[in-house]
N, C-alpha and C positions, 0 to 999 in steps of 0.2 A: 796072136801077136799082142804083146802088151804095149799100149800106147803110153808115151811119156807124158807125165803131167806137166803142164805149163805152170811155172811159178807165177803166183798172183800176189797182189797187195804190195806192201812195202818191200818185201824181199826181192821183188822183180827188179828193183833198182840196184841191188847189191853188187852185181858184176861191174856195172858202170861206175859205181862209187869207188870200188877197189881200183879199177883201172885209172880213173881220173885223178884220184887223190893219193894213190900209191900206198895205201894202208889197208889191211884187212878190216872187214866189218867189226871183228872183235875189238880192234883198236878203238874204233869210234864208240862202240857200246861201253867200253871201259871208261872212256873220257866222260860220257854221259852219266855214268854211275857216280862220278865225282861231283856232279851238278844236280843231285836228286832233289834239292830244295826248290828248284825252278819248275814252273809249269810248262806245258807243251810249247807254246809260242815263244816263251822266254828261252827255252832250250834251242829251238830253231834259230832264233835271232843270235844266240851265242855261237852256234856252229857257223853261221854265216859271217859274223863279225870277227871271231877269233881264228877261224880256220879257212875262211874264204870259200865256203861251200855254197853251192847254189840252193835256192829255196826248196826245190823238189827233192833233191838228195837229202838235205837236212831234215825236211819233214818226214821222209820215209824212214830215216834212221830213228828219229824221235818217236814216231808212231810204233815202230817195231820194239824199241826199248821200253816204252810205257806199257805196251801190250803184254810184255813178259812179266809184269808185276813187280 
């Protein structure tokens, strides 16, 4: 029997983010792509201020976005 891998890291927040904010993760990553001149914490602050996102969810999205290069 193959065991399912538990999602770890920032992606573990994605289902909750999609449910709470009503948009797919791709939507948030596209928004972040338009803000590429900002650093990590500035992006987190932007998601919190402009989109009412909680710190943990914003941080997870930014970490995932920046890790993609």
